[in-house]
DRENKOLVEX-235162 format. One line per 3 residues: number of its first residue (from 0); their letters; for each residue y, x, z of C-alpha. Coordinates in nm, 4 decimals, padded with zeros to 6 digits, m for minus. Last residue first. Layout:
BEGIN
NUM	a	Y/X/Z  ...
This chain:
BEGIN
495	qhi	m05.4503/m05.3681/00.0541  m05.2824/m05.5733/00.3270  m05.0936/m05.7462/00.0371
492	ekp	m05.3953/m05.8162/m00.1904  m05.5378/m06.0004/00.1064  m05.3127/m06.2832/00.0591
489	ast	m05.0240/m06.3132/00.3587  m05.1527/m06.5839/00.6258  m05.1864/m06.2867/00.8824
486	lht	m04.8646/m06.1338/00.8216  m04.6600/m06.4658/00.8250  m04.7956/m06.5389/01.1807
483	lll	m04.7274/m06.1960/01.2730  m04.3577/m06.2608/01.2048  m04.3536/m06.5673/01.3774
480	dys	m04.5167/m06.4444/01.7172  m04.2287/m06.1371/01.6489  m03.9464/m06.4295/01.6407
477	cld	m04.0787/m06.6008/01.9685  m04.0243/m06.2854/02.1710  m03.6584/m06.3581/02.1711
474	pap	m03.4812/m06.0362/02.3051  m03.2906/m06.0608/02.6135  m02.8972/m06.0530/02.5963
471	ifi	m02.6833/m05.7433/02.6288  m02.3757/m05.8227/02.8127  m02.1309/m05.5413/02.9016
468	apv	m01.8343/m05.6266/03.1177  m01.5574/m05.4096/03.1135  m01.4625/m05.1342/03.4009
465	edl	m01.1193/m05.2548/03.5111  m00.8007/m05.1346/03.5210  m00.8878/m04.9592/03.1926
462	rkp	m00.6801/m04.6054/03.1852  m00.3911/m04.5416/02.9267  m00.4541/m04.2851/02.6910
459	vvm	m00.3296/m03.9606/02.7812  m00.0568/m03.8035/02.5419  00.2212/m04.0314/02.5662
456	kri	00.1590/m04.1289/02.9109  00.1151/m03.7536/03.0228  00.4502/m03.6709/02.8544
453	tsf	00.6577/m03.8936/03.0593  00.4690/m03.7911/03.4100  00.5128/m03.4014/03.3277
450	lpa	00.9195/m03.4307/03.2719  01.0337/m03.3629/02.9139  01.4005/m03.4784/03.0229
447	eva	01.5453/m03.6744/02.7244  01.7630/m03.5752/02.4372  01.5825/m03.7773/02.1989
444	dll	01.4999/m03.4735/02.0149  01.3906/m03.2861/02.3060  01.1709/m03.6112/02.3835
441	skv	01.0059/m03.5716/02.0368  00.9684/m03.1924/02.0889  00.7789/m03.2563/02.4134
438	aae	00.5336/m03.5099/02.2573  00.4644/m03.2702/01.9752  00.4078/m02.9990/02.1990
435	vdh	00.1837/m03.2153/02.4220  m00.0367/m03.2806/02.1034  m00.0745/m02.9495/01.9630
432	est	m00.1644/m02.8184/02.3153  m00.4496/m03.0633/02.3227  m00.6035/m03.1711/02.6959
429	maa	m00.6704/m02.9753/02.9872  m00.4554/m02.6516/02.8505  m00.1887/m02.8760/02.7448
426	lnl	m00.1951/m03.0379/03.0623  m00.1545/m02.7372/03.2397  00.1260/m02.6513/03.0323
423	vsl	00.3255/m02.9555/03.1511  00.1958/m02.9199/03.5114  00.3316/m02.5693/03.4893
420	yek	00.6626/m02.6927/03.3502  00.7323/m02.9539/03.6300  00.6346/m02.6899/03.8865
417	drk	00.8584/m02.4482/03.7690  01.1628/m02.6512/03.7092  01.1249/m02.8301/04.0553
414	eps	01.4101/m02.6715/04.2210  01.6284/m02.5788/03.8986  01.6363/m02.9952/03.8093
411	mke	01.7932/m03.1045/03.5170  01.9206/m02.7741/03.3612  01.5894/m02.5906/03.4335
408	lad	01.4040/m02.8526/03.3020  01.5988/m02.8339/02.9479  01.5428/m02.4460/02.9647
405	yaq	01.1483/m02.5013/03.0156  01.1455/m02.7712/02.7510  01.2925/m02.4946/02.5066
402	rfv	01.0275/m02.2616/02.5765  00.7565/m02.4940/02.5102  00.9285/m02.5736/02.1915
399	lsp	00.9554/m02.2315/02.0915  00.5895/m02.1745/02.1263  00.3035/m02.0512/02.3767
396	fme	00.5443/m02.0005/02.6286  00.3518/m01.8352/02.9203  00.3486/m01.4875/02.7566
393	dry	00.7199/m01.4519/02.8822  00.6088/m01.4888/03.2536  00.3927/m01.1671/03.2189
390	qyn	00.5245/m01.0248/03.5508  00.5958/m01.3518/03.7147  00.9437/m01.3599/03.8668
387	afa	00.9779/m01.7202/03.8453  00.6417/m01.8193/03.8271  00.5407/m01.7078/04.1643
384	gpk	00.7060/m02.0232/04.3172  00.4525/m02.2220/04.1369  00.1547/m02.1183/04.3673
381	rll	m00.1045/m02.4196/04.2934  00.0343/m02.4663/03.9384  00.0300/m02.0804/03.9029
378	hav	m00.3498/m02.0774/03.9706  m00.4117/m02.3655/03.6909  m00.2073/m02.1578/03.4630
375	ihk	m00.3702/m01.8464/03.4473  m00.6360/m01.8424/03.2221  m00.5060/m02.1097/03.0167
372	yni	m00.2274/m01.9016/02.9412  m00.3778/m01.6545/02.7481  m00.1944/m01.3216/02.8293
369	rka	m00.1688/m01.0669/02.5417  00.0260/m00.7375/02.6215  00.1255/m00.4782/02.3844
366	gpp	00.2070/m00.0913/02.5096  m00.0695/00.0328/02.2573  m00.1510/m00.1973/01.9420
363	lrp	m00.3217/m00.4934/02.0221  m00.6954/m00.5646/01.8833  m00.7525/m00.9234/01.8085
360	meq	m00.9633/m01.1412/02.0788  m01.3235/m01.1466/02.1542  m01.4560/m01.2815/02.4922
357	vve	m01.7475/m01.3358/02.7256  m01.9911/m01.1704/02.4787  m02.3090/m01.1781/02.6953
354	ngf	m02.5432/m00.8800/02.7175  m02.4076/m00.7887/03.0793  m02.0537/m00.9191/03.0959
351	yll	m01.9311/m00.8168/02.7404  m01.5655/m00.8233/02.5963  m01.5392/m00.7713/02.2379
348	vve	m01.1964/m00.6339/02.0804  m01.0971/m00.6815/01.7309  m00.9413/m00.5085/01.4572
345	pyi	m01.0016/m00.0997/01.4852  m01.2959/m00.1870/01.7127  m01.2848/m00.1380/02.0865
342	lak	m01.6212/m00.2588/02.2395  m01.5559/m00.3488/02.6161  m01.8225/m00.3658/02.9006
339	ldh	m01.6984/m00.5349/03.1838  m01.7155/m00.4462/03.5740  m01.6490/m00.7650/03.7845
336	gil	m01.3776/m00.8095/04.0277  m01.2221/m01.0856/03.8599  m01.4346/m01.2625/03.6189
333	rsp	m01.3884/m01.6267/03.7283  m01.0360/m01.5785/03.6789  m01.0950/m01.6164/03.2884
330	vsy	m00.9838/m01.2944/03.0907  m00.5983/m01.1732/03.0328  m00.5404/m00.8821/02.7957
327	vak	m00.3339/m00.5496/02.8547  m00.2895/m00.2696/02.6028  m00.3145/00.1265/02.6849
324	als	m00.6421/00.1338/02.5129  m00.8125/m00.1244/02.7195  m00.6405/m00.2626/03.0349
321	vts	m00.8160/m00.5616/03.1735  m00.6142/m00.8997/03.3345  m00.7097/m01.1874/03.6040
318	fst	m00.4058/m01.0332/03.8229  m00.6926/m00.9444/04.0758  m00.7992/m00.6773/03.8048
315	vtp	m01.1094/m00.7295/03.5647  m01.2621/m00.3692/03.5930  m01.2966/m00.1791/03.2426
312	wve	m01.6085/m00.0151/03.0860  m01.4993/00.1475/02.7912  m01.7052/00.1625/02.4332
309	rpd	m01.5010/00.2895/02.1049  m01.6396/00.0860/01.8176  m01.7416/00.2901/01.4860
306	nwd	m01.4841/00.1706/01.1755  m01.2816/00.4618/01.1887  m01.5388/00.7101/01.2445
303	hlp	m01.6738/00.8948/01.5741  m01.6291/01.2627/01.6308  m01.2845/01.2972/01.4438
300	lak	m01.2937/01.5318/01.1669  m01.1734/01.8841/01.1727  m00.8512/01.9792/01.0795
297	llp	m00.7645/02.1908/00.7801  m00.6550/02.5527/00.7573  m01.0317/02.7091/00.7561
294	mee	m01.0569/02.4889/00.4277  m00.7639/02.5928/00.2174  m00.8923/02.9483/00.1277
291	avr	m01.2292/02.8224/00.0291  m01.0780/02.5401/m00.1556  m00.8526/02.7814/m00.3735
288	qkr	m01.1759/02.9747/m00.4574  m01.3614/02.6754/m00.5539  m01.1050/02.5280/m00.7707
285	gan	m01.2973/02.5822/m01.1010  m01.5748/02.3689/m01.0161  m01.3533/02.0815/m00.8946
282	rqg	m01.2788/01.9374/m01.2430  m01.6682/01.9525/m01.2848  m01.7644/01.7854/m00.9769
279	lik	m01.4789/01.5024/m01.0557  m01.6463/01.4532/m01.4072  m02.0021/01.4137/m01.2346
276	rvf	m01.8780/01.1744/m00.9788  m01.7127/00.9596/m01.2574  m02.0591/00.9532/m01.4575
273	tey	m02.2269/00.8437/m01.1068  m01.9671/00.5789/m01.0512  m02.0669/00.4382/m01.4074
270	dsv	m02.4220/00.4051/m01.3476  m02.3472/00.2577/m01.0082  m02.1319/m00.0210/m01.1588
267	saf	m02.4371/m00.0929/m01.3879  m02.5725/m00.0559/m01.7590  m02.2763/00.1435/m01.8433
264	nrs	m02.0494/00.0626/m02.1990  m01.8037/00.2995/m02.2924  m02.0324/00.4921/m02.5606
261	grl	m02.0244/00.8017/m02.7774  m02.0860/01.0037/m02.4903  m01.8568/01.2855/m02.6251
258	mla	m01.5890/01.0136/m02.6265  m01.6279/00.9052/m02.2990  m01.6350/01.2672/m02.1924
255	qdl	m01.2792/01.2732/m02.3485  m01.1780/00.9614/m02.1608  m01.2879/01.0981/m01.8205
252	ank	m01.0903/01.4126/m01.8738  m00.7744/01.2138/m01.9889  m00.8066/00.9968/m01.6680
249	lld	m00.8323/01.2886/m01.4465  m00.5168/01.4725/m01.6062  m00.3399/01.1749/m01.6058
246	hsk	m00.3892/01.0658/m01.2502  m00.3286/01.4339/m01.1363  00.0190/01.4264/m01.2475
243	eis	00.0680/01.1241/m01.0320  m00.1038/01.2961/m00.7508  00.0716/01.6298/m00.7429
240	gne	00.4165/01.4158/m00.8199  00.4430/01.2112/m00.5043  00.7860/01.3335/m00.4779
237	hsv	00.8087/01.2407/m00.8513  00.7629/00.8671/m00.7873  01.1050/00.8248/m00.6529
234	gan	01.1359/00.4370/m00.6791  01.1013/00.3910/m00.2909  01.1385/00.7531/m00.1094
231	nks	00.8044/00.8871/m00.0879  00.5746/00.8726/00.2060  00.4424/01.0429/00.4918
228	pqv	00.1382/01.0149/00.7677  00.0793/01.2684/01.0275  m00.2971/01.3119/01.0845
225	gyh	m00.4963/01.3185/01.3991  m00.7671/01.0973/01.2272  m00.7178/00.8182/01.4765
222	emf	m00.3650/00.8544/01.4615  m00.3727/00.7762/01.0797  m00.5523/00.4504/01.1447
219	asw	m00.3052/00.4002/01.4221  m00.0095/00.4499/01.2021  m00.1573/00.2626/00.9053
216	ren	m00.2453/m00.0527/01.1515  00.1073/m00.0449/01.2974  00.2837/m00.0571/00.9863
213	fvh	00.4506/00.2473/00.8423  00.8435/00.2091/00.7924  01.0822/00.1556/00.5016
210	lng	01.4186/00.0447/00.5898  01.6400/m00.0867/00.2688  01.5660/m00.4663/00.3164
207	hnk	01.2840/m00.4360/00.6194  00.9820/m00.2892/00.3667  00.6614/m00.2674/00.6047
204	vaa	00.4496/00.0329/00.4782  00.0932/00.1114/00.4677  m00.0812/m00.1746/00.2641
201	tln	00.2434/m00.2557/00.1387  00.2155/00.1025/m00.0385  00.5755/00.2787/m00.0417
198	dtr	00.3946/00.5890/m00.1869  00.1232/00.7997/00.0062  00.1315/01.1373/00.1634
195	hek	m00.1355/01.2807/00.4313  m00.0281/01.5420/00.6417  m00.2393/01.7912/00.8780
192	ava	m00.5052/01.8016/00.6023  m00.8679/01.6512/00.7031  m01.1687/01.7962/00.7041
189	gle	m01.5452/01.7610/00.5678  m01.4139/01.7251/00.2008  m01.6865/01.3965/00.1526
186	ava	m01.5891/01.2677/00.4844  m01.2344/01.3134/00.4286  m01.2546/01.1091/00.0805
183	ksy	m01.4854/00.8383/00.2333  m01.2420/00.7597/00.5064  m00.9432/00.7810/00.2438
180	gmt	m01.1195/00.5545/00.0207  m01.2209/00.2721/00.2903  m00.8578/00.2872/00.4808
177	lsd	m00.6988/00.2119/00.1837  m00.9271/m00.0247/00.0484  m00.9282/m00.1975/00.3645
174	fse	m00.5370/m00.1922/00.3597  m00.5303/m00.3759/00.0110  m00.4624/m00.2161/m00.3093
171	sys	m00.7461/m00.3899/m00.4839  m01.0749/m00.3251/m00.6973  m01.1575/00.0237/m00.6329
168	iya	m01.4000/00.2677/m00.7596  m01.3654/00.6040/m00.5795  m01.2152/00.9131/m00.6576
165	tew	m01.2123/01.2878/m00.5459  m01.0038/01.5790/m00.5878  m00.9658/01.9737/m00.4702
162	rsy	m00.5807/02.0310/m00.6086  m00.6312/02.3840/m00.3834  m00.2760/02.3267/m00.2410
159	qlm	m00.2109/01.9255/m00.2923  m00.5401/01.8246/m00.1621  m00.6269/01.4892/m00.3648
156	fhf	m00.7645/01.1281/m00.3579  m00.7554/00.8988/m00.5929  m00.8601/00.5332/m00.5554
153	lmh	m00.9673/00.4284/m00.8969  m00.8440/00.1082/m01.0296  m01.0940/m00.1829/m01.2001
150	pfp	m01.1075/m00.4205/m01.4894  m01.4899/m00.3993/m01.6162  m01.5208/m00.5747/m01.9575
147	qgd	m01.8612/m00.7172/m02.0065  m02.1094/m00.5379/m02.2251  m02.3473/m00.4399/m01.9513
144	iti	m02.0604/m00.3073/m01.7666  m01.7531/m00.2229/m01.9976  m01.4962/00.0493/m01.9319
141	rle	m01.1949/00.0288/m02.1725  m01.0472/00.3700/m02.0411  m00.6785/00.2034/m02.0930
138	sch	m00.7830/m00.0355/m01.8187  m00.8285/00.2385/m01.5725  m00.5270/00.1590/m01.3210
135	twd	m00.4606/00.4296/m01.0622  m00.4621/00.4178/m00.6907  m00.2927/00.7007/m00.4866
132	sqs	m00.3717/00.9688/m00.2516  m00.2256/01.2625/m00.1263  m00.3391/01.5773/00.1131
129	qkg	m00.0754/01.8017/00.2720  m00.0509/02.0986/00.5003  m00.3914/02.3033/00.4775
126	pih	m00.2637/02.5413/00.2289  00.1234/02.5570/00.1904  00.2565/02.4192/m00.1710
123	rqp	00.5662/02.5771/m00.2508  00.7997/02.2873/m00.4140  00.9852/02.2833/m00.7626
120	fiv	01.3138/02.1008/m00.6706  01.3914/01.8209/m00.9169  01.7641/01.7981/m01.0064
117	dqd	01.9206/01.4402/m01.0866  02.1206/01.4222/m01.3613  02.5081/01.5034/m01.3498
114	pgk	02.7131/01.2384/m01.5562  02.7791/01.2904/m01.9422  03.0696/01.5003/m02.1008
111	lar	02.8714/01.7646/m02.2587  02.4975/01.6680/m02.2514  02.5908/01.3144/m02.2563
108	wks	02.8320/01.3314/m02.5302  02.5321/01.5413/m02.7354  02.2655/01.3179/m02.6933
105	vrr	02.4915/01.0118/m02.7838  02.5739/01.2078/m03.0843  02.2279/01.2852/m03.1833
102	elt	02.1212/00.9161/m03.1245  02.3915/00.8209/m03.3471  02.2436/01.0156/m03.6290
99	rrq	01.8964/00.8802/m03.5572  02.0123/00.5167/m03.5651  02.1994/00.5751/m03.9235
96	swn	01.9093/00.3606/m04.1260  01.9958/00.0995/m03.9105  02.2859/m00.0260/m04.1212
93	fqd	02.6665/00.0584/m04.0593  02.9893/m00.0022/m04.2766  02.9563/m00.3468/m04.4099
90	pyq	02.8156/m00.5137/m04.0860  03.0949/m00.3357/m03.8813  03.1265/m00.5067/m03.5459
87	dil	02.7467/m00.6450/m03.5210  02.6191/m00.3415/m03.6906  02.8284/m00.1070/m03.4495
84	wqm	02.6926/m00.3359/m03.1317  02.3474/m00.2952/m03.2699  02.4004/00.0922/m03.2955
81	ltq	02.5183/00.0689/m02.9461  02.2007/m00.0739/m02.8061  01.9847/00.1741/m02.9986
78	aql	02.1837/00.4593/m02.8647  02.1282/00.3378/m02.5187  02.3887/00.2465/m02.2437
75	gpn	02.2960/00.4107/m01.9139  02.6455/00.5877/m01.9172  02.8224/00.2544/m01.8931
72	igl	03.1894/00.2995/m01.8274  03.1884/00.6483/m02.0018  02.9621/00.5536/m02.2609
69	mne	03.1583/00.2827/m02.3499  03.4646/00.5106/m02.3767  03.2638/00.7646/m02.5814
66	iqp	03.1584/00.4528/m02.8403  03.5121/00.3559/m02.8702  03.6368/00.7181/m02.9581
63	mvn	03.3051/00.7527/m03.1924  03.4294/00.4595/m03.3943  03.6334/00.6555/m03.6240
60	efi	03.4415/00.9676/m03.6975  03.1128/00.7705/m03.7088  03.0547/00.7622/m04.0809
57	dkr	03.1087/01.1679/m04.0811  03.1863/01.2756/m04.4499  02.9015/01.4987/m04.5656
54	tqr	02.8618/01.8699/m04.6319  03.0003/01.9467/m04.2984  03.0168/02.3340/m04.2677
51	ykw	02.8857/02.5248/m03.9727  02.9864/02.8778/m03.9592  02.7430/03.1799/m03.8961
48	ekk	02.9446/03.4783/m03.7937  02.7911/03.7897/m04.0216  02.6207/04.0261/m03.8542
45	qlq	02.7906/04.3874/m03.9021  02.5120/04.6587/m04.0630  02.4370/04.9591/m03.8255
42	qgg	02.5371/05.2600/m04.0365  02.3085/05.4561/m04.2858  02.6124/05.5588/m04.5037
39	tkl	02.7101/05.1855/m04.4988  02.6137/05.1300/m04.9107  02.2523/05.3253/m04.7795
36	yar	02.2293/05.0334/m04.5521  02.2867/04.7644/m04.8074  02.0437/04.9104/m05.0632
33	atr	01.7642/04.9690/m04.8219  01.8047/04.5989/m04.7262  01.7682/04.4830/m05.0957
30	lsl	01.5161/04.7466/m05.1569  01.2872/04.6269/m04.8377  01.2302/04.8729/m04.5474
27	gak	00.9143/05.0585/m04.4296  01.1278/05.3905/m04.4382  00.8813/05.5388/m04.7040
24	aaa	00.8939/05.2127/m04.9107  01.2927/05.2136/m04.9062  01.3088/05.5825/m04.9867
21	aeq	01.0596/05.5063/m05.2934  01.2742/05.2046/m05.4268  01.5989/05.3959/m05.4029
18	slt	01.5015/05.6999/m05.5822  01.3849/06.0396/m05.4039  01.5191/06.3417/m05.3003
15	ksy	01.8219/06.2781/m05.0918  01.6981/05.9045/m05.0288  01.4224/06.0314/m04.8186
12	tml	01.6740/06.1560/m04.5412  01.8783/05.8563/m04.5379  01.5866/05.6313/m04.5466
9	rkr	01.3930/05.8112/m04.2512  01.7017/05.7742/m04.0131  01.7466/05.4250/m04.1156
6	qek	01.3820/05.3610/m03.9905  01.4251/05.5324/m03.6951  01.7548/05.3649/m03.6025
3	sct	01.5409/05.0380/m03.6011  01.5839/04.7758/m03.8670  01.8186/04.4475/m03.9434
0	m	01.8503/04.2572/m04.2709
């Protein structure tokens, strides 16, 4: 029953010469509305205040104080749980048909008296700043390959600003799958963003209680591309919201395309991958303008792929070590002074002398060292006085048992400690480290000194005082004559 000021003015003008029906029609009003305005002399009608009238008795009136008290103690209680409690407490008064009413009451309590909720702050996406990646399971797509179920995931990568995306079939959330997916994605894009965001993947993050830090391998991988790694807080997936939302949109697009296709079966994995690439191309087609804005702000790819080895030519120092990628490795002393070729892979390092591989070892992070005691111990044994202040002395204890042996020898005889220990260590290098360690442990358990002479007797078999006499009797040639006699007297059928 409202109208504009102009309508009221026309109504009052026409009502002087025309009937109420005609004046209402001329003013564009219903007859009922026109009559209401004519009664007030064309003045604006006063709106009636709406009043809530409860037509039924409130069945929760007596129990709501209890419900509110329970919610105040445990705000996470759900209406379904509270309904079950009411049915258990008052079986004659409540039943499940009243659950919706209780849900509205609980919702109202949360809005008026409940605890504050987390506020999500919308972020301004900056071109070239960040890319995101994550895996998404695709079981709901119900893909089959040659009639067989095809359980798989998609490694999903996107730029946060332009929303350019790509995806690759994946089977596990491993480090290799993560690095391969990222490498292929940035190679397809032709550039990298300054920052890359993941969630708390075990492939990239080490969890130490409440402390979550990137592991060395993922940090090294990101450093190779000149990218700053970042992650969302544990359990707060909306901080990685761009890729999370894009998961749903991509899978919905794939599902719709599968419906149009009329079949979810593919002849091979490559055919399915071609199908996924087609859908990604369609989705990226509308993002070309924003991609064009973002590309100049992205960083160039490194000259070499992550898996390509870096070739360096170290010279073996007089310490019998080489320094590679800011890490120190020991090598056999016979190579001192020689130039070697080193191929540094992401996981391993290969050392060549000419075309021959002389050593293979796991790659260490910058600042680490790996000294093989077998390369050094024989030389230290000739100069035991150098061991006390040896720069890499801590690397000369293959296990905790050897360190305990050294400490036990120090308590027994500090002046003979180094030579005794180096003799034991040299015995481990010449025979079996496992056997020597077992012998040392048994002596320590028996509270006996782990002396070299004692351990040698336990590890090395006793030598025989005399060389055993070996008697080989001369063969009896008569047995051969007897054999020939039997053969010549045998029937002709046998010879045939």
